[in-house]
N, C-alpha and C positions, 0 to 999 in steps of 0.2 A: 504495500499498500503506499502509495507516494503522494503528495500532495503538487509537486510542480508537473508541467506538462514533457512528456516524453514524444519524439519525433514519429509521425505518423508510418506506420511500415503496411503499406497496400499491396494490393494483390496486384499480379501483373496485367493490367488494363490498362488502355490509353488513358492517357495525361487526362482530357476533355471529361471521359467518363469518370474517372475517379474524382474528378473537381466535382462533379453533377451529382455524384453518389453523396461525398462529404455536404455540399452545401445544403442538403436536403436534411438534414438531422439539424440546421440551423432555424429554423420553422418550422411551429408547433402542426400539430397534425391530427391524431385524435384526442380530444380532450372529453375524459368520461366523468361527469358530478358523481362525485360521492356522496352517500345520504347527510354528511352534515354541510354539502353546497362547496364543500372544495373541489378543486379540481386535480384530475392525477391523468397524466401524458401517457400517450403510447406511439412511439414511431411503430406502423405496420406496412406491410407490403406481401406480396404473393397470393395464391389463392391455394385453397384444399384444405384437408385435415388430416390429424389432427392437427391444432392450434399450438404453434410453439411460442413460449413468454420466455424472453430475455430477462435478466437480473444483473445488473452490472455489481463490478466490487465497489467496495467503500469508496466516497470520493467521487465516483464517475456518473456518466449520466448514459440513455440509449445511444451516444454517440459511441460511447467503448465497442460497439457489434458490427461497426462499420467496414471490416474485414471479416466478418461473417455472415450478417443479415442476407445480402444481395445473392449471396449465392444458396442459402438454405429457402429464399424466399423462390427459389427454380423449383421448390419439392412441394412446399405447402404454404401456407399462411402462417407468418410470424410477427411476434408483436413483440418489443423493446420497449420496456419500462421506464420512466422515470418516478422514481422513489421521490416522496413529500418532500419539497424544497429542494428537490435538483431539476437540472433543466427546466423545462414548462410547466411543472405540476406545483401547486399551491403547497409554501408550507403546512406542516401540521401539527399537531399538538405533542409537546413533549409528555415523556422522553421517544424518541425514535428507536425503539428497540425492535426486533423482530419480530414480536407478536403485533405490534402496530403496524409493519409496514406486509406482515400478512393480512390482517383486518384491511387493511386499504385495497389490496389484491383480488381479495375474495369478492370484495363489496364490486369493484369492476369489472370483475368476469359475470357480474349475476346479470350484466348488460347485455341486450340484444347484438351487441359488435365482437361480442368475443364467444362463440359459440362453441362448448367442449366436445371432446375432453380434451385436456390438454400435456404437452411434454414439455416439462419445465426444465429449465438449463439455468445456473448461478455460478456466475465468478466471485471466491472469496468470498465476502459477506454476502452477497447474492445466493452461495450455495447453503447458508444457513438459511436464509428466508424461505429457499424451495424446500430443503427438508423439511421444514416447519409446517409448507402448506400440502405435503405430499402426506403426512402424517395426520391432521386433520383434518382434509379431505381426499382421502385416496378412491375415493370413489370418482373423483373428477379428474384423476391423472393417471394417463397410460405411458408415460415414461421421462425419463429423469437423465441428464448428462451436470454432472458438477467440474466445475474448471477448476482446478487449485483451491478446490473450498475452503475456508475457515472451519474448526470442529468447536465442538462443544469443548471446555475446559482445557483448550489449550495450552493458554496461560499456566495455568499450575502445572499443567506437564512438560511444557517443556522447560520450565524453572529448575524440575528435577535433573535436566542434563545439558542445559545453556543457561546461567543464570546472564548471559547477552541478550539473548533474543528477548529476555523481558525487560530489559533495561532499555531496547530498540523498540519495542513497543510503546512502553512509556514515554520515552521521549518522543514519538510521532503524537499520542495525546497531548502532551505537552504544546509540542508547536503548535499544534490545532487549535489549543485553549486560546494562545496567542496569536495565531491567524483571525481568530470568530474575535478577539477583543479589536482587533487593527480595523477589521471590517464594520464594525460597530458604531468606531469613530471615524467612518469614512478616509483614513489612512494608510489603505492599500492602494501607493501611485507608483509607476514606470520609475524604477531607480531609487526608492522610497525603501523607509524602514519594511523590512517583512515582504517584499516584490517576489525576490526570489523564492524564498522559502514556502510564500500561503499561493503565489500566484503564477510567477514565471512567464517567461513570452512564447505564445502559442507558434509554431513552425512557420516562418513567411511563406513558406508555399502553399500553406492554407488560404482558401477565398477569405476576402476581408469580413462575409458576413461571419462566416464562422469564427475568425478568429476575433471578433467583437465578443460574438455570445461566448466563446470560450472565457473571455478575462470578467465577461458580466457572472457567471458562474460562480468565477471564484473572488468575486467581491463584494458581491451581494452580501450584507448581514443575515439575513435570513435562513440563507442558503449555508453560508459559513457556520451561523449554532445549529440548523439541521446537521452539517458533517461533523459538530462536534458531540452531538448527542448520540450519532451513530456509532464513533470509534468509541466513545463512552461506555456504550450496552454491549458490546462485542463478548467482553469476559462474561459479564454480569448484567444485565438479568437473561442476555440471547443464551448463553450456554446450559443454565435450568431449563428456559424455554423449553428448547429443542431437545433436550435426553429426556425429559419428563413427560413429554408428547410424541416419544419414538413408538413405533409399532413396527412389526415388520411389513414389505410393502409384498409380499406375494414372491410372484415369477415376475414383477415388471418388470420391463427393459431399463436397466441402471446401468452409466456408464461415469466411474470418476476418472479423471486427469490429473495427474500428479507432477508437477514442474521436477525436471531433474534438478534444473539449477536454484530452486527457490532457497535450499540451503547454502548456497555458495557465496551468500550477499558480505559485500568485504567486511561487514561491520560486526560477522559471526566470528572467531576465533578459528581456524585451521583445523586447531584439537577438537571443534566441538563439531564441525560438521559433518562428519559422519555418523554421529548420534541423533544430531537433529533429521540429518535426513531420514533415516530409517522411522523415528519417531513420528514424521510428517506422512511418509507412507505408509504407516502401522494404523494410523489415526485415518486414513483414506480407506484403507484396507476395512476398517469396521465401516465405515458409510458404504460400501459399493455390497457388505453382507448384509444391509438392513432387505437386498433381494436377493432371492435362490440365483438369480440371472445377473446379479451385479458382478463389476468386474471394475478391478484399480489398475490402470495402466500409466506406464512410467512415460513422458514425454520428453525425449532425448533432445539437449541442448538447449531447453528453453526455459525461459526463468517464468515467476509468477504469474506475468503475462499471457499466459499460452494462447489467448486468441487475438492477439497482436503480433505474438514473436511466431507462433505458429497455426495459423488461423484454418490451414485444411485440416490439421489433426479435430479442430473441433469440430469444423463444418463435416467431416467423416465421422465423426461420434453421433452428430446430433441426426444425419444422414442413414445411420444404422440404427437406432434409438424408432426413427420414422418407421423404416423397413419390419422392424421385428412388431412394432404398435399396430401396423396395419394387418401383419399377418396372424393377429387376435384381435382382430377389429370387434368391438361390441356394434349391437344397433346403433348408440350413440354417435358413432365416427358418419359421416357424411364423407362418401368418397367423393370429390368434385375432378372435374378434371383441371389436372395442374400446369398453369402456365406461368411464367416471368413475367411479374409486373415492372412497371418500368416504377425509376427509383422516387420515391417520396409519397407512393400510390400505396 
């Protein structure tokens, strides 16, 4: 999890097409009104079923899926969510824990725009959210892909093998608090205090509307407050919420992708990296064991952001789960002709 912008890693498509695909995320698309009047935003594309729902990692918006969503949209309908206070979604009441995020998603999916059943895809924090959703509403979910997901009580488990990992996480929380304070004071300006750590300069090759949108996401006080609440909730109450609700998912198709390089962060001492990697993979084995058809797969050469560094791996995993879900289709799955949708549609 990082608060600064990283250079875009785009698939091998023409430059003009890449620009169009990226720019589409800079405009609101599907806004769902929740029972309390707030708006939850989804970026949707493609046709067919089951419907794939994408939830990003901490600090990221639906734009995080720009390298994955267009290809998945050639197979079925896919919607990337902006959590409350992120992207074009309204801020939500605090705390922004996993239960609150799942409540928002469930309310949105009850509307006619999102016919089920669903394949849930979550990266990092989004993986915990998707696990809780599947545990609460297993009859609505026919498959799941967890992309280097966060795990219940990982802070306590990491403390036993590498205190440095815990210190790094605490450092991120401290930085996020400072960023929220600066945003609230309207003090985040290029070249000023906190700009590099809290905002960063979007890549120059991004379209101007997208660069402006990206900066707004990082400097908006309400959005900063939401990000802070999310990261403060990862250890607790999220861990207890996910662990308490845990159920067997039967034979649901489930793929967990584990980043080989997640344990090789330079901030983690070399002597600790093997133990950290073993524990990280073991926690993902536990997630995969929720289903009798679950599998944990190591993604060689990738860091935590597999969907940006190795998008083909994520696309392949989602495609595999789509095929398996359709193979055991229930009457709820409507098999429509699948066509590629234009970006932003």
